[in-house]
Every structure is written in structure tokens, then in C-alpha cells.
N, C-alpha and C positions, 0 to 999 in steps of 0.2 A: 487778405492773403497773409498767411503766416510766414515768418522768417525761416530761411533754410540754412541757418548757420549751425553747424554741428560742432560742439565744443570738442577740443582735442582729447581731453580726458575721457569723455563719453565715447569717442571714436575708438580710443585704445581699449576701453572696456569691452566694446562690442567685438573688437578683433580677438581679444582673449576668450570671449564667450563662444564665438562661432568658428574661429580658425583653430585656436589651441585645443578646444574640447569637442569640436564637431557640432553639427546642428542639433537642436533639442528634439526630444520626442514628446508625444502627447499621451495623456492618460484620460480615458473617458469613464463616466459612471452615470447610472440612472437612479432616480430617487423620486419621492413624493407621489406615489400612485394615488389615483382617485377616479371616481366615476362621475361624469358630468353630462348633462343634456343641454346642447346649444350648438353654436357654430353655424356654418353655412356649407352644405345644407344642414338643417337642424337634425341632430341625431344623438343618441346616447353613446358616449365614447369612453373607452378606457384611456386615461390621460396620465402622462408622467413627464418629468423634467430630465433634461440631459445636461451634464456638467463636463467641463474639460479643464485640464491644467497642463502647463508645459514643464519640462524637466529643468529648464533654465529660464531666467527672466528676459525681458526686452525683445519679445517678438510680438508682432501685431497680427492677429488672425485675419487672413484675407479670405480664404475659402476652406470649407470642410464638407465632407460627405458623411452622412450618418446612414448606417444600414443595420437592420435588425433581422434575426432569425425568428420566424413565427412558427412555433411547433404545432399550434392548433388553428390553422387558418380558417377552418370551417366555423370558428366562433366569431369571426370578424367579417365585415363587409369589405370584400377585396376589390375595391375600386379606388382610383386615385382621389376621387371627390370625397371619399369617406375619411381621408387622412387630413387631420387638422395640424397645421404648422404655425406656431406662434413664435415670432422672433423678437417679441418685446423685451425679453431678458437681455438680448444684445443691445437693443436701443437704450435700455436703462444704464448700460455700461458705456454709452457714448458712441455706439457704432451705428452704421446704416447698412442693412443687409437685405438681400432678396432670397427667397426660396426659388431656385431656378429649375426645379424639377422634383417630382415625387411620384411614387408608384409602387406596384407589386411586381415581383419577378420570380424566376425559378419555380414555376408551377404554384405560385402564391405561397411559397414557403419563406420568402424574404420580402422585406419592405424597406424602401430607402428614400432619401431626399438629399438634395444638394443645396448648400448655402454659400452665397458669394457676396462680397462687398458690393454695394450699389455704386457703381462708377459714375452714375449721373449726378450724384451729390458731391463729387470730388471738388475741392477747392485747394489745389496744391497737392501735397503728398498723400497717398492713401493712408499712411500710418497715422497722421495727425487728424485727418478729417473724417474718415469713415470706418477705420479698422479699430478693433478693440485690443488693448494691450493685455496679453495673457500673463498670468502670474503663476507662481509655483503652488498656489492654492486653488482648489476647485472654484470655478465660476459657472453660473448657470447660463447656457447659451440658447436654449430652445425648449419649448413645450410641445410635445407630440400627443396627438389624440387619434385613436383608431376606433372606427365605428363598430359597436358590438351588435351581433345578430341576435334576434330574439326568436325562440327562447334558449337556443343551445348555449350561447355564450354566457348566460347568467349562471348556469350551473358549472361551467368549466373554469379552467385556469388559463391565465393569459399566455403562458408559454413564450414570453418575449425575452430574448437575449441579444447581445450585440453580435453582429456578423462581421468578424475581423476581415474576411476576404473582400468585403464590400467597402472597407474603410482603409485602404492601403496607404502607407507612408513611404518615403524614399524617393529616388529620382523619378520625375514624371508622374508622381502620384497625385492624389486629390486632397491632401492635407497641406495647405499652403500658408505662408506668412509673408509679411513685408517688414522692412526695417525702418527704424525711426528716420523721418525726414529723407526717405529714399528719393533719389532723383528719378523722375519718370523718364524712361528711356526708349519707349516704343509707342507705336500708334495706338495700341490698346490701353495705354496709360498705366501699365503695370509691368514690373520686372519680376518674374516668378521665382520663389524660393520654396523648397520642399522641406517639411519636417522629416526628420530621419526615421527610418524603419527601426524597430517596429513599434506600432502603437501598443499601449497597455490598456487593460479593461478591468475595472473593479469587479470583484467576485460576486457581489450581491446583484441579483437580477430578478426578473419577474417570471421566471420559469414555472413557479408553482403558486403564484398568488391568485386567489379567487377573485372573480369579477362580479359576484353577487353583492357583497358588502365589504368595504375596505376602511381601515383606519390608518391614517398617517399623521404625524405630528403637524405637518404644514397645513393640512386641510381638514383634520377631524374625520368624522364618519361620513361616508358617502355610499350610496346604494343604487343599483340599477332601477331606473324609473322612466316612465313616459312623460313625466312632468318636467318643465324647464327648470334648469339649475341643478342644485345638489340636494339630495333628500336622504332621509333614513326613516324607514318604517319598521319598527322592531316587532310588530305583530306578524309580519311576513317572514317565515323561515327561509333563509337563503344561505348559501355558502359564504362564510365570513373569514376575512383575513385581518390580523393586526400586524401591520408592517413594521412600524417603529413608534415607540411611545415612551422612551426613557427620559425625554425632556418634558413632554406633555402627555400625561397619563390618559390612556383609553379607559373609559368607564362605562358600566351599565347603570343607568339611572332610572330605568323603567320597569315596572312590574309587568310580567308576561312577555319578556323579551324572548325571541325565538331565533334559532339558527339551525341549519341543516348540518353542515360540517363546519368545524372551527379550526383554524390554523393560526397559532401565535408564532410569528417568525422570530428569528434571532434578532434581538434589538427591540422586540415588542413586548409589552406587558398589558394585561387586561385586568381591571379591578371591578369586582361586583360590589356595589355599595350596599350598606345596610338597608334592609327592607325592600331590596330589589332582587330580581332573579333572572337567570338565563337558563333556558332549556335547549339542549343540543340533541337532535335526534340522530345524528350521524357521528362519525369519528372526530375526536379532538386530538390535535397534535401541538405539543408545547416545546419550543426550541430555545427558551430563555430561562435562566434561573429565576424562580418566583414569577414566571411568566403569567400565571393565573393567581389572582389574589382574591379571596372571598372575605370581605371585611365585616367587622362586627363592632358595635359601640353600644352605648346605653339604650338606644332606641330599638335595637334588634340586630339581626344577622342577615347577610346576603345569602343567596342560594344558587347553586349550580347543579343542574341535573343533566347527566350525559347518558343517553340511551344507547350509545355505541361503545367504542373503545377509546381509551386515553393512552396516547403514546408520548413518551418523553425522549427527546433527542438532544444531543450536544449539550448535556448538562441541564436540560429543561426540568422545571419543577413547579409545583403549586404550593401556595401558602393559604392555610385555612385559619382564620382568627376566631377566637371566642372571647367575648367580653364577660368579665366577672365583676360584679359590684363589690365595693369594699365594705362588706357587711360582716355579721358575726356568725355566719354559717359556713359549713364545709360545702364544697361543690364537687360533684362527681364529673370526671373527665373521661370520655371514651372516643374511640376513633369511629367516624361515621361511614367509612368505606373499607372494603376488604384489602388486606395487605398494605395498609398505609403505615408510614413510619412516624412515630410521635417524637417530636423534639422536646427537650427538657423545658419546664416552665421558666419563663423569663419575665421579669417585671411584675410578678404576681405575689401578693401577700395573702396568705390564708390563715385564719385563726378560728378558735372556737367562738 
């Protein structure tokens, strides 16, 4: 049993935080998309992580409700059993939580779940024993998986965004916290406090991410498959998304790599290594500066063939490299595509 002595200075700090400035608010974000086959029941799912942070320190997350808008519900298996909820991220932060409900609503256009501290494990105050201390930096609280239908979902986009109306804050809402060493004052073992309205939501979401093949820095490449685990089969052309790769580069390392449509999201970059190639039979969309890089070295040059259209959004661009040996000959330089812009030569020494 832990001591329940609350130091005076800590108490005064809490009063300044919660009385002088009001209750904190929450900000949620989604990240790390991937495709994985497993779980119970075994199914191929679109999975992602949910993060949260508080606007002020020193609150312990007691309960939260997560809700998502699903733009393309026909791409998913719309049963409660198909929803995978993994709360191990909260356990790794020292908490003990239960998923107290999950399911589909509003004509299968929304999906939601509830998470609550596990009161059975309490030994004293909820804050110290089962609730996670929220900080002003993002912390991962859950992994969500949604069963993909076959074959429609493979060619489609996830269409997943937060549903703010299903995640309300404020008096009597479903976003709750406890205070440090709070005295248990009712038969339920919890004195409720509400985070203030309104919640905030990070702008990046999965409204247009493809569910055929995905790259994220945390998981690498993943692709729809009926084999257990995480797979990538580059000989199979599927819609492909590069979600984020600024810290860990997404690369093409295989000859004969295929894609239907290719979308490089803001924050994502794809490199085609020398002597490898990627053929895209559909449209390519690049939303990151130098989002596509075709590399070259002494062994050879990578290759990208697009049989559709290439669209550059929000400053997106491509970089094509050409290796020149340091020899005694002139080399001719030309643009391999129509209407391309040639940058000045850099780091190149040419001589007779």
C-alpha cells in the first residue's frame, strides 16, 4: 500500500494548474499505419496507433473514448469481432486498462471503443496504481486494427479520420482523469473529473492512404496478404502508399517491382536504388519535396516507369541522379522526360 501524503508544494502546484488555469484539454493523433494478418479471429487488418497528450501536466488518464469516421465502410468487415484493440502501449507506461466496449455505429460509417482503468487491480489510489500520467508530449495509448474485406479493400483507401462528436470532453463527457493520490470517495472507487472541451486532433489522418501496400518508418513495408504476419510481394502490383520515411528511408531494392497507383504522402520519401526498378501502371502522386529519388552510382542507375500521370502537390518533387565517372571524357546530359526542369550541375568535374 502506497503512502497518501501529498506534499504541500505539490498540492499548491496542482491548485495553480487546475483552479487558476482550468482543466486541461486533450490532443489526439494517429500514426504508424501497416497491414498485418493475425489476431483473434485471424484476419488481415489495417492497423494504426493512437497517441494523446494533455495541454497541462499532472493528470492521470482514467477513461477515454476513441471514435473514428469510416468513409469507405464497404472496404472493412463491419463487425465488432473484426476490430482489434491492443492496450499494451498503456501497460508499457505503467497502467492497467480494459477495453469496455467496441463496435460500429451510424450505418457503419463510424467505429468506436471505450477504454477504462481496470479497477480490479487497484491498490490504493487510481492515479498511482493503474492510471497513466499524461504529459504534454504525445504518448501511444492503443493500437487499433480493422479487418479488411477482400478484394474491395485492397484497391481502396482507408478513409479513416477521427470522429470528434464521438469523443467529447467537458462536463459529463467521456474523457476523464484522476489526480495524484486522490482519496477514493465513493463506492465505485473513483471520483470523476472531466478534461475540458474541446479536444484537438492532429491534421494528418488516413483519409487517403492505400490499403494494398504501405510503408511507415515504425514498421517498414507491409502488404495485404492471406499469410500470417507482415509481408511484401513486389511482383504483385497493388496500390502503394509511402506514409512517412524522413527518419528511415523507404527504398525499392528489387528488380521487377510493381505498383498500380503510388501515393507519396507529405513526410514520405521513396528511393529507388541503383540497378532496381519500379513500374507504376496507374497515377503517381508526390506530396513531399524530393519525395521520389531515383539513385545512381558506379554500378548503375535505378529506374521508374509510370504509365499513368504524375501529380506534384504541396511542394512535391522528384530527384533523378546520374553518376558520371571521373574520367577524361565529356558526357552528354539530357532530360529523360517531357517538360522536366534541369537543375545546374553540382559536385561534378568535367574535363577533356
